[in-house]
N, C-alpha and C positions, 0 to 999 in steps of 0.2 A: 512730029517730034521725035527721034529714036529714045529709046528706055535701056539703062544696064541696071545688071542688077550684081551688087557684091555680097557673094556668099561666103562666108568663113566658116570653115570644116576644121575637124581636128589632124586632116591632113595638107590641107593648104589653102592660100587662097583662089577664088572663081568667081569668072567673069562672066556672065551671062548675057547675050542680046534677049531683050523683047522679038520679033520679030514679026508677028501677027497678034500686034493688039484687040484689031477690030474680031477676029474671030474667038477669040477667048470672052469678049464682052466685058459683063461689070463684076464685083462682087462675087457675087451669087454665081455665076456664071463660072468662075476659075475654081472656085471651090466643089463642083462639080467633075471640071473637068482633070484637076488633080488625079483621082483617079485613073482617069483614062491617059496609060502614059502615050500613048499611039498620037490624041488630040492634044496633049499639052507639048509632047517630042515636037509636033511641027511648029508652035509656038511660042518656043523657048529652045535659044543654041547656044554652046559654050562659046563663050570670044578665047578665054585666056584659060590657063590654068598656074598655079605658083606654085609647088610643091614644098615643103619645109624641109630643112637640112636634116634638121635633127629633134628629137625628143625636149632638147633645150633649145633649139630655136624653139617651137612650135608655142611650148610654153611661155616662153617671153613673148610672141605677137601675140598669146590668147591674152594675157594678163595687160597687153597695153591696150587691146582691142578693147578689155569690158571695162579699162578703166577710160574710155572716148579718147584714146592715145595716136596718134598715125604713125606708125612709123618708118623710117626711111625704105623698108623691105616694101610695106603696102603702098607706099607713095611713089616708089621707083616702078612698082607693079602698075598703078593706074596710068602715070603719064606714058610708059612703054606701051598701054596697051588701050586705050580710049582713045579716038580722033582728037587732032590737034585741033585748037581752036583759043581763039584769042580771049582774056578775060573778059567775063559778063556778056559771049555772045556767040556761047555754045548751042549748036543744034541737038542737042544730047541732054538728059539725065541718067544721076544715079541711085538707082534707088537701096533703102539699105535698110538696117534691123534698126538701128538704134538711133535717135534722133540727135542725140549728143555727137556718137563721130560721125554723122553726116555734116554736122555742123564745123567741126574739127578738120574733114574733107573737103567742104568751099573752103577752109581758111587758108590751108595750105594748097591747095592746086587749082579753087578757081573754079570745081567743074560744082555743078546747080545737084544739088540731093535734094532726096525726096522720102517720106517716111511717114507712110497712110497702111490702113489695114489692105487695100489693092496690093500693094508691095508686098505686104506680112502673105498673103496669100501666095504669093506666087514666088515667095522665097521655102514654104513650106511646100509647095511640091518641088521646087528644086531639089531640099533636104530628103524627100520622101525618096526622089526619085537620081540620088545624087550618081551611082554606081554606073547610072542607066547613061548621063552623060560622060562618064572621064572612060577612056577604053582602058583598061587592064587596073582597074576597081572594082576591087569585088565586096558585098556587102561586110563578111566577116573580117576583111583586111581594116574595113572603116570602122567595124565594132572595136577590135581591137586598137587601134590608133585612138577611137575616144573613149576605152574605159584607161589607155595608158596616160591621156592628158588629165581626165578625169582626177584620178589621183595624185597626179602631180601638182597640178590646179586646185585643188582642194587643200592641198600640204601646208600649198604655200600661203593659201587666205588665210589657215587658222593658226599658220603658225606652229605648227606638229610636226614632232620629230618619234618614233615609234621607240627608240631608243632610249629616251629623255621623257619620261611621259611626269615632269615633276609635279604638273598641275594637278596631277589625279591624288597625287601623293597627296599634297598639299592641303587638299578639299580635305581629303579622307580624313587625316589628324585632325584636321579641324572639328570636322562632327566629330570625331571620338572624343574628345577634351569638352567638346559640349554634353555630351551624352555622360561622360561619369559625374560633369559636375552636377547633371541634370537627379542624376541616379542617385549621387550624394544627399543631396539637397531633400529627395522624397524620401530615402531611408530611414534621414535625419530624423525626418517626419514621424513618422508611423512610430520608428522606436521611442519618440517623447510622447507619442498619444496614446501607444499600447504599455507602456511603462505604469503608468497609475493605474492598469488592472494586474501588471504581472512585472513588476520591477525586477526578478529575481531572472529572468529571462532573457537579458541584456547578457549576460554573465554565460548564461548555458549558453545562447545559441549567439557563434559569433559571424559566421557568414553571414549575408544581407537579404541575397534571395531566398536562405530557409527559413530567417526570421520572418519575412512577410509572408511565406505560405504556411506557417505554425500560424501566425496572428489573423490569419482568413480561414485556416481550419478549424482553430478556434470558435469560432464566430458562425461559418458556416455547418458544419460536422463537428461536434463537440465526441460523441460515442462513436464516431467512425476515429475520432481523431484519437481517444484513449483504448481505443482497442489494438489497435494496429498500427499506430504512430502517424505525424502528421505528415510524411516525407511518403510513404507507401499511400495514405488515404487518400492525397492530391494527385501522387500518380492515376490513380481504381479513378477517378472523376474525372481525369485530364483524359482517358484513354476513352471513356463511357458515353462521353461530350456533356453530360451535366450530373449533379444529384439525383434527379428525376429520371435519368435515363438508367444511372448503377441500379436504382433502386427497383425497376423494373426487374433484372435481370433476376435469374433462378440462381442458387448458390454454387452447381457446376459450370455457366455460364464466368461468373466474379472468381471461379477457383480457374479459369486457363487463361482470363481474360490479360492479355499482350501477350501470347503463344497463341495466336491465330497461325503463323505460317509453320508453328512445327505441328499442328493440330489439321490443317489438311496436309502435309506433307504425309504425316501418319496414316490420315484418311486412304490418301492416295495409293500408298503403298503395302493398307496393309498391315502398317506398324504398330508398336503401345503407342498410344495417345501420352500427352504430355502432362504430369500430375499439376504442376504449380506456373501458373505467369509472370506477375506483376506481384503474387504473394509471396512469392522467393523472395524478397527483398526484407521479408519480415524476420525480427529476432527469434520468433517461436518455430520457424521452419530452422531455422538452424541450429540451435539448439534439440532437435530431435536429433534421433538416431536415423539411418541411412534408411533402414524396414518402415518406422514411423514417415517418414516424411508422405509419405504419400497420407495415409490416415489426417496424420495433423493437418495437413494444406485442403483439404476435405471441412474438418470439423472449422477450422477458420475462416474459410472462405461461407460457410454457414454464417459463422455469425456477427463476420462484413454483413451479408447478405441484410442481415436481421438491423443491422447497425445502421446501415443506411438510409432503411425504409420508417426509422423512428427518425431518426435526422431527415428526412425530407415532409414527413408527413404529421410531427409532434410542433405542436406549435411551441411548447414550452421552450427553453435554449438549457439542455442540464444533459451532466453527460456520466448521469448514474449507472445508466441503463450499461453505458462504456465500459463502462469501471468492473461492473458485475460479470461482463460478459469476458470480459479479459481474465479477470479470476475464475472463470469457466476453462475457458483454454488453456491457463495455468494447470488447473486440477487436471484438465484431459490429458494435459502431459507431462504433469506426474502420475497419472493412471497406467500410461504406455510405458513408461520406466519402469516406477516402482511396483504397482499393481492397488495403488493407494484408489478404493473406491470413492469417484468424487459425489460435489450434493445435486439433487437433483435441480433440473431447470425450473421448474414450476416452485420453488423455493426461491432460489438465486432473482427470477425474476415480481416474485411479491415481493421480496426485500429491498430490489431496484425502485418496485411502486410508491413503497413507504419513503426510500429515503428521496425523490422525486417529489413527493409529495410536499416533505417534511422540510426541505431547501427555505421553501418562502415563511414557511410556518414557524423555524425554530426559534427566531428572534422572540415575537407573540407567545410561542410555549413555554419560555425561560423566562418574560418577565409577568406572565401570569402563574410560572409556580414559586416565584417569589415574592412575590404580592401576598400570598398564600399563606407563604412562612413566615412573613413580618408577621399578619394577622396572629395565627396562632401561638408567636413567641409572647406578642403583645396581650393575648387571652391568658397564657399561664401567667405572664408576669401582675396581672390584672387578678388573678385566681390566687396567688403569695400572697400580696399584698392584703386582699381583706382576712386569708387565713391569720396574717402575723396581727391582723388588727383585732378581731375577735378572740385571741389565745388571752390576752390580759384580762377582758372582761368577761371569761367563764371563771377563772382564778377565784374572787371574790364571792361571786355564788357557791362554788363548792364549799368556801369555809362556815357559809352560815350556816348550811344542812348539816354538817359535822357538827357546830354547838348547838343547833339546833336537837340532834339527835343525840349529845348528850345531858342537855338539860331533862331529856322524856328519860333515861335511862337511872337517872339521880332522882 
């Protein structure tokens, strides 16, 4: 029994006849012969080819084939090129790639169809060497036809119009609304929780993102926040990667942190290196005069490095050191502007240690002082009462002594 193959391509319908099935052998032999065009070409020959008239016609035919429908063009092509035979008495069979399409063809034309692994391997070989079987058709033309048909087919399948991407807009705005709702919920929770510790912060900071940064910085890096501010401190930690990494940086690195591009450009061109990076946003740099900006930035970077190390390695959560470091920067700024000598660093550190140690003991010490004061007051009152009670008893004894003295004189 003769076997024909129906091949649907982007350029048109092709009908191939299997002339030497015995030479090809089974499925394994067909798989090996596909790579050898001389052997495969002797067993398969082109019986007929019907090109599509236009791109719209190609899209219409391929859409019908993908849905297992037999169009009039396909039916006419098969009935014209296949041998005539009575229904149910055909001496040939038609190999197709899809079983549903084969059933539809058999119902429409009465041609027996088959779809199996053997037919699939034969169609794979035809697809690989299609330009060899059809004269005047090159691989480049076939690729262009496949590309154009693929775009048209996919666009029709997903119902997508490049000029009206409204589905993307709908999904994007829905996602944006969801994000806004979630962010507002989280922010309200943060504000409510932190208001127990710092209720005035709600009125001071209105921006939600800045409020979250301030809250987190007061917990993680209180001294750095007290020294340079929450926003600049958060930027330094973010740029360094972590508080531990920032604590490992020397003051010279902290000074130019965030100005790496300018630094490398200056080193490459042998120019002046930058004087400051992210710490430029600090209020100290803005208040200093132009000639003192570099000096105060170096001093501020030194104090930032100290504050970050204290926050990283100190177990107690206190901002006493940050406040003292801030006072030192203020005094140094005043020294640059007015010439007023600042206090010694040792005195400031000792004072900060005392403040940090007294934060936890302040309440017990005050209570102890109060008790001592009350005890002294009780002793004083008791002494006054004893003196008041002893005074009336001493008066009669004095009078008796005076009377005895008068009698003795008489």
